[in-house]
C-alpha positions as CSV (number, residue, x, y, z in Angstrom):
1,M,-73.4,-56.8,-80.1
2,Y,-73.3,-60.3,-81.7
3,K,-71.0,-61.5,-79.0
4,I,-73.3,-60.3,-76.3
5,L,-76.3,-61.9,-77.9
6,A,-74.3,-65.2,-78.2
7,V,-73.4,-65.2,-74.5
8,L,-77.0,-64.4,-73.6
9,F,-78.2,-67.2,-75.8
10,F,-75.8,-69.6,-74.2
11,F,-76.9,-68.9,-70.7
12,G,-80.5,-68.7,-71.7
13,S,-80.2,-72.1,-73.2
14,L,-78.8,-73.5,-70.0
15,T,-81.6,-72.1,-67.9
16,A,-84.1,-73.4,-70.3
17,Q,-82.8,-76.9,-69.7
18,A,-83.6,-78.8,-66.6
19,I,-80.5,-78.9,-64.5
20,T,-80.1,-82.0,-62.4
21,T,-78.1,-82.0,-59.2
22,K,-75.9,-85.0,-58.5
23,N,-72.9,-85.5,-56.2
24,I,-69.8,-86.5,-58.0
25,H,-69.8,-90.0,-56.7
26,E,-73.4,-90.7,-57.9
27,A,-72.7,-89.1,-61.3
28,L,-69.7,-91.4,-61.8
29,A,-71.5,-94.5,-60.6
30,E,-74.3,-93.8,-63.0
31,G,-72.0,-93.2,-65.9
32,L,-73.3,-89.6,-66.4
33,V,-69.9,-87.9,-66.5
34,K,-66.2,-88.6,-67.1
35,I,-63.6,-86.8,-65.2
36,Q,-59.8,-86.2,-65.2
37,A,-58.3,-84.9,-61.9
38,K,-54.7,-83.6,-61.7
39,S,-52.7,-81.9,-59.0
40,T,-51.9,-78.2,-59.2
41,G,-48.8,-78.8,-57.2
42,N,-50.2,-76.9,-54.2
43,M,-50.1,-78.3,-50.6
44,N,-53.6,-76.9,-50.0
45,G,-55.9,-74.3,-51.3
46,K,-56.5,-74.7,-55.1
47,A,-55.0,-78.1,-55.1
48,V,-56.9,-80.1,-57.8
49,N,-57.7,-79.3,-61.4
50,L,-60.8,-81.3,-62.1
51,E,-62.0,-81.7,-65.7
52,V,-65.7,-82.8,-65.9
53,Q,-67.7,-83.6,-69.0
54,V,-71.3,-84.9,-69.2
55,I,-71.5,-88.0,-71.4
56,K,-75.1,-89.0,-70.7
57,G,-78.1,-86.7,-70.2
58,G,-78.2,-82.9,-69.9
59,V,-76.6,-80.3,-67.9
60,L,-75.6,-81.3,-64.3
61,K,-74.9,-79.4,-61.2
62,I,-72.1,-81.5,-59.7
63,V,-71.7,-81.4,-55.9
64,I,-68.4,-82.4,-54.3
65,P,-69.3,-83.2,-50.7
66,G,-67.0,-82.5,-47.8
67,G,-65.2,-85.7,-46.9
68,S,-64.5,-86.5,-50.6
69,V,-60.9,-87.3,-51.3
70,F,-58.7,-87.2,-54.4
71,H,-56.4,-90.3,-54.1
72,T,-53.0,-90.0,-55.7
73,I,-52.1,-92.8,-58.1
74,D,-48.6,-92.7,-56.6
75,D,-48.7,-94.2,-53.1
76,G,-45.7,-92.1,-52.1
77,M,-47.7,-88.9,-52.4
78,Q,-50.4,-87.4,-50.2
79,D,-54.1,-87.6,-51.0
80,M,-56.1,-84.3,-51.2
81,L,-59.1,-84.0,-48.9
82,V,-62.1,-81.8,-49.7
83,V,-63.3,-80.2,-46.4
84,E,-66.1,-77.9,-47.6
85,E,-68.8,-78.8,-50.1
86,Q,-68.1,-77.4,-53.5
87,E,-70.3,-77.1,-56.7
88,L,-69.7,-76.9,-60.4
89,L,-71.7,-76.9,-63.6
90,A,-71.0,-79.7,-66.0
91,T,-72.1,-79.8,-69.7
92,R,-71.1,-81.8,-72.8
93,E,-68.2,-79.4,-73.2
94,K,-65.0,-80.3,-71.2
95,K,-64.3,-77.7,-68.5
96,V,-61.5,-77.6,-65.9
97,N,-62.5,-76.5,-62.4
98,E,-60.1,-75.6,-59.5
99,I,-61.0,-77.6,-56.4
100,D,-60.0,-76.6,-52.9
101,G,-58.3,-79.5,-51.0
102,Y,-55.8,-80.3,-48.2
103,C,-53.0,-82.8,-48.0
104,C,-53.7,-85.8,-45.9
105,Q,-50.5,-87.6,-44.9
106,A,-47.6,-85.5,-43.8
107,S,-45.3,-88.4,-44.0
108,N,-45.8,-88.6,-47.8
109,A,-44.7,-86.1,-50.5
110,V,-46.9,-83.3,-51.7
111,P,-48.3,-84.3,-55.1
112,S,-46.3,-82.9,-58.0
113,L,-47.8,-80.7,-60.8
114,D,-50.2,-82.7,-63.1
115,S,-49.9,-85.9,-61.1
116,D,-53.1,-88.0,-61.4
117,F,-55.9,-88.5,-58.9
118,K,-59.0,-90.7,-58.6
119,V,-61.9,-89.5,-56.6
120,G,-63.4,-91.3,-53.6
121,V,-64.6,-90.8,-50.0
122,H,-62.2,-90.7,-47.2
123,P,-62.5,-93.8,-45.1
124,S,-61.6,-92.3,-41.7
125,K,-64.5,-91.8,-39.2
126,G,-62.3,-89.2,-37.6
127,I,-62.0,-87.2,-40.8
128,A,-65.8,-87.4,-41.2
129,Q,-66.1,-85.9,-37.6
130,L,-63.7,-83.1,-38.5
131,V,-65.6,-82.3,-41.7
132,A,-68.9,-82.1,-39.9
133,F,-67.4,-79.9,-37.2
134,L,-65.7,-77.2,-39.4
135,P,-68.6,-75.3,-41.2
136,Q,-69.0,-71.8,-39.8
137,K,-66.0,-72.1,-37.6
138,N,-63.3,-69.3,-37.4
139,I,-60.3,-71.5,-38.0
140,S,-57.4,-70.7,-40.4
141,K,-56.4,-72.9,-43.3
142,D,-53.1,-73.6,-41.7
143,L,-54.7,-75.0,-38.5
144,I,-57.2,-77.0,-40.6
145,Q,-54.3,-78.5,-42.5
146,D,-52.6,-79.3,-39.1
147,A,-55.7,-80.9,-37.8
148,I,-56.0,-83.1,-40.9
149,W,-52.4,-84.2,-40.6
150,N,-52.9,-84.8,-36.8
151,I,-55.8,-87.2,-37.5
152,C,-54.4,-89.0,-40.5
153,D,-51.0,-89.6,-38.9
154,G,-52.3,-90.1,-35.3
155,E,-50.4,-87.1,-33.8
156,L,-50.7,-85.1,-30.7
157,P,-52.3,-81.8,-31.8
158,T,-49.6,-79.5,-30.3
159,S,-50.0,-76.8,-33.0
160,L,-53.8,-76.3,-32.6
161,F,-53.7,-73.2,-30.4
162,E,-54.8,-69.6,-31.0
163,E,-55.2,-67.1,-28.3
164,N,-58.8,-66.1,-27.5
165,N,-60.3,-68.4,-30.2
166,K,-62.8,-70.8,-28.7
167,D,-63.3,-72.5,-32.1
168,V,-59.6,-73.6,-32.1
169,D,-60.0,-74.8,-28.5
170,E,-62.9,-77.0,-29.6
171,L,-60.9,-78.2,-32.6
172,R,-58.0,-79.3,-30.4
173,K,-60.4,-81.1,-28.0
174,L,-62.1,-82.8,-31.0
175,V,-58.7,-84.0,-32.4
176,C,-57.7,-85.3,-29.0
177,S,-60.9,-87.2,-28.7
178,I,-60.6,-88.7,-32.2
179,N,-57.0,-89.8,-31.5
180,G,-57.7,-91.0,-28.0
181,V,-55.1,-88.7,-26.3
182,D,-55.0,-86.2,-23.5
183,E,-54.9,-82.5,-24.4
184,P,-51.3,-81.3,-24.7
185,W,-50.1,-78.9,-21.9
186,Y,-48.0,-76.9,-24.4
187,E,-48.1,-75.4,-27.8
188,K,-45.4,-76.2,-30.3
189,K,-44.9,-73.4,-32.8
190,R,-43.4,-74.6,-36.1
191,R,-42.5,-73.5,-39.6
192,I,-43.7,-75.4,-42.6
193,E,-41.5,-75.9,-45.6
194,M,-41.2,-78.3,-48.5
195,D,-37.9,-79.8,-49.5
196,E,-36.6,-80.6,-53.0
197,N,-38.3,-84.0,-52.9
198,R,-41.6,-82.3,-52.0
199,Q,-41.6,-83.8,-48.5
200,V,-43.3,-81.6,-45.9
201,L,-40.9,-80.3,-43.2
202,R,-42.6,-79.2,-40.0
203,L,-39.6,-77.4,-38.3
204,P,-40.0,-76.7,-34.6
205,V,-39.5,-73.1,-33.5
206,S,-40.6,-72.9,-29.9
207,V,-42.5,-74.7,-27.1
208,E,-44.8,-72.4,-25.1
209,A,-47.2,-72.8,-22.2
210,K,-49.0,-71.3,-19.3
211,L,-48.1,-73.4,-16.2
212,S,-50.0,-73.5,-12.9
213,Y,-48.5,-74.9,-9.7
214,R,-48.9,-74.7,-6.0
215,V,-46.5,-73.4,-3.3
216,E,-47.1,-74.9,0.1
217,K,-44.9,-72.7,2.2
218,P,-43.6,-69.1,1.9
219,G,-40.0,-68.3,1.2
220,G,-39.4,-71.0,-1.4
221,R,-37.4,-70.3,-4.6
222,L,-38.4,-71.7,-8.0
223,S,-36.1,-73.2,-10.6
224,Y,-36.4,-75.4,-13.6
225,Q,-34.4,-77.7,-15.9
226,V,-35.0,-78.9,-19.4
227,I,-33.7,-82.5,-19.8
228,D,-33.4,-84.7,-22.9
229,A,-34.2,-88.4,-23.1
230,A,-30.7,-89.3,-22.1
231,G,-30.9,-87.2,-18.9
232,S,-28.6,-84.4,-20.2
233,V,-29.6,-81.0,-18.8
234,L,-30.0,-78.6,-21.8
235,R,-31.5,-75.5,-20.1
236,T,-31.6,-74.2,-16.5
237,Y,-33.4,-71.3,-14.8
238,Q,-33.2,-70.0,-11.2
239,S,-35.7,-67.4,-9.8
240,K,-34.1,-64.4,-8.1
241,S,-37.0,-63.9,-5.8
242,T,-38.9,-66.1,-3.3
243,F,-42.6,-66.6,-2.8
244,P,-44.1,-64.4,-0.1
245,Q,-46.9,-66.8,0.8
246,K,-48.3,-70.2,0.0
247,G,-50.9,-70.5,-2.7
248,N,-51.5,-71.1,-6.4
249,Y,-49.3,-69.5,-8.9
250,N,-49.0,-69.2,-12.7
251,M,-45.9,-68.9,-14.9
252,G,-45.4,-68.3,-18.6
253,F,-42.9,-70.6,-20.3
254,K,-41.3,-70.3,-23.7
255,L,-38.4,-72.4,-24.9
256,T,-36.7,-71.9,-28.3
257,V,-36.1,-75.3,-29.9
258,S,-35.1,-74.4,-33.5
259,G,-32.5,-76.9,-34.6
260,W,-33.2,-79.4,-31.8
261,E,-33.2,-83.1,-32.6
262,T,-36.6,-84.7,-32.8
263,G,-37.4,-86.6,-29.6
264,Q,-38.7,-86.6,-26.0
265,Y,-37.8,-83.9,-23.5
266,T,-38.9,-83.0,-20.0
267,L,-39.4,-79.7,-18.2
268,V,-38.8,-80.2,-14.5
269,L,-39.9,-77.5,-11.9
270,Y,-38.1,-77.5,-8.6
271,M,-39.0,-75.7,-5.3
272,D,-35.8,-75.3,-3.2
273,G,-34.2,-78.1,-5.1
274,E,-37.1,-80.6,-4.7
275,V,-39.1,-81.7,-7.7
276,L,-42.4,-79.8,-7.8
277,Q,-43.7,-81.0,-11.2
278,E,-42.6,-82.7,-14.4
279,Y,-43.9,-81.8,-17.9
280,P,-42.9,-84.2,-20.8
281,F,-42.9,-82.8,-24.3
282,E,-41.9,-83.6,-27.8
283,V,-39.8,-81.7,-30.4
């Protein structure tokens, strides 16, 4: 009974006080709080343990806006980006809060457990556009992570595909616009791992696409080759049937690329041995 009364008294005392709302950047600039931010060791999700303590004034509701970033002290590790606004209650007592975040630079290592962060605002206008776009969108955490890496590392967004999901289509178009590149014609499926040095490994699994092409005369036979940058032919295909009439046709394409070397490749379509269309891609 006494414990229940004590808890009720504590929360009653908080509600009796005026609670001021401040974003974390204002609170730090005004000297209202002190913080300690450390990595949980996660690549994304609950990625930051943030200890906040009020040192001037009363209880604060601290807002961590989307676009905030926890910079690692070690330049060889990835920073952690806050995508969605998050809130916490800060008092004179130290309290550790778990903050959702995403790694920012795929070329760096994932922060190790208890490595130190300092808080700031991400300087990229592209990241600001992404953060503004994401609320209320039906997009998985894995694809959000890929989009962040794509923008921060200036990559072609070949993994940003999901069948019958217009939000993901819009995300892919946005990342292409930010990076100043054309939309990729193919999807590169990959597997994400972390090695013993905490480096992110994005291991290619397959290249997939829906191809459209035009046949100008009936009776033609389709074939294709996959060629590497040196001109070596790695895969071939020859259709067993011919086209009954001229017109527009579609073809599903899937190529397993597990274990292939990173580099440039080309899919070449032929009609009766003549080049019909070329499709460059990366692994």
